[in-house]
Residue, then its C-alpha position, 0 to 999 in steps of 0.5 A: m217540459t218540466a224543469v231539470y233539478d239540481s243536486f238539492l232537488r230544486p227545479i231550475n227553470y230560469l236563466r238570467i242573461s247578461v248581454t253587456d258589461r257596459c253601463n251608462l250609470r256609475c252606481v256607487y254599489c256597482m261600479p267605480p266612477e271611472g268605470i271598469q276594464l271592459l271586455p273586448q267586443e269579440d269576447i262578448l256573446r253574439y245574439e245568435e250564440i245567445a239564442a243557441i244557448v237558450g235553445a239548448a236550455a229550453d230543451l232542458g226545461i228552462s222557460k223563463i229568461r231575464i235580460t240583464g247587464g251592465e245596462p242591456l239597453a246600452r247594447s244596440g239591437l237588443v230588440e232583435l235578440i228579444r224577437m229571437l228568444a220569443a221564437i224559441p219553443g218552450i220559452d214562455d216568459i221574457s223580462l228585462t232589468t234596466n236602469g230605465v235611462l234608455l227605456a222610453q225610446h225602446a219600450s214600444a219596440l221591446k213590447a212588440a218583439g215579445l218582451h213581457r215586463v221590466n224591472v227598473s232599478l231606482d234607488t232614490l226619488r230625489p234628483e240631487r241624490f240620484a246624481r250622487i248615487a248613480r253619478r249621472p243626472f238622469l232621474d228625469r229620463v228614468m221616470e219617463g222610461i217607467a211611464a213609457a213601460q206602463e203605457v205600452g203594457l210592460t207590466p207588472l212594473k217592478i221597481n228595484v231599490v237597493v237600500m243603503r245606510g247613509q245614502n237612501e234609507d230615509e226614502v223607504l217610506d217615500f217609495a212605500r207610499l207610492t204603492l198606495e197610488r200607483e201600480w208599482h211593485v216596489r222591491f227593497i233589496e239588501v245591499m250585497p257585499f260585492v268586491e271592489v273592482m280589481p283591474s288585474v282580474a277584470g274581464q278574466p275568467s275564474e278558475e274552473g274545476t271546483c265549486t268554490q266561493a271566495v270570502t271577504s268582508h261586508r261593505d258598509g251601509f247594510v240595512s236589513a229587510e226587517e229594519m225596512r219592514e219596521a219603518i214601513r209599518a208606520l204607514g199601516p200593517l203589511e198584509p201578505a200579497s201574492a207573488h208576481p210573475g217571474n218566480g223571483p225571491a221577493r216576499y210581497f206585502r201590501l199596505p191596506g187599500a194600496r194599488g201596488t205591492i211592497g217586496f223585500i229581497s233579503p239575500v244577506s239576512e234571510h237567504f232564499c237559496f232553498q228556493c233558487n231556480r236560476l242559472r246565469l249566463t255572463a256577457h262573455g259566455r260563462l254559465r254561473p250556477c250561483l250569483l254569489a260564488d265564483y265557479e263558472i263554466d265556459v260555453r262560448e269557446p265550445l260553441r265557437s269550436g263547433a259544439g252542437r245542441e247536445e254538447l250545449r245541453e251537457l254544459i248546462r246540465n253540469a252547471i245545474i249539478c254544480k249549484p251550491e246549496r247556499h251562500h254564506l253572506g250572513e256569516g260574513g262571506s262575500a259575492g266573490t271576485r267579480p263586481m255585479v256589473q260583470i256578472g249580470g244581476 
């Protein structure tokens, strides 16, 4: 089945699902050192509920699923969810975004259950800097997880690097060099201005009924994709490369003779809203039409009140219709009132 279209004639065929707001890291751009006010367990969607929503979404033409968090591998039984989603007719691509800390011990089972590939978040190659950015000394575990993913065939392997001035922008060349020798597809990501966690709103649903977006100021530390590209040109010309599976927003390039590729995800300086093909499902059961706008549609309570497949399809259709044309980060806007860890990246 072909994808359903939003109000701006963009085909929507991709659903990103956050399965938890828990995480075993405390990355500086995502979560405060003490963590956040966690959602009560009873508020988190059960795996059977997620599968029911995905089944309804597949009826509408959603064919690609990405599992996110928090850290999705911090939730027990994730392999079983992958197996359930892989069995749904119409779902032909299932991927996972992870920080890699627990990946080595789960990679083989995830592959066997039907997972196709992984994206691993890795912002530095230096152990002491990793401990500072992630606030945990787990770089060795992440590297073991990457090796395990490659060994079992969870490929193409994508490495997500959030570039921050004063934190890790001096490692852009180090990551780019790795693509010369390894089949890593390194994606450099502009840091987005997510708001600081506010305990009074953490875990609370946003007001529904209108498609609106909160606006605050940008965080410090922004490095544009063009600045990153200019630095990498010291290694040689960047030749355009074909996109990889997943229909993501990265623009890919390759250094001459490289085994891997270099991608740039530029939500602030070069927005890609005109080709956005996705919805998001939060861990507590809200459909979010846009990562960077606060409007959400509750599907958990209707589902727990007995909503059938057609009612779920209608809620999904409403979310698709309410996708905004674009965000306004480039004009000083922000990502609204939820931190990334509560949305699912």
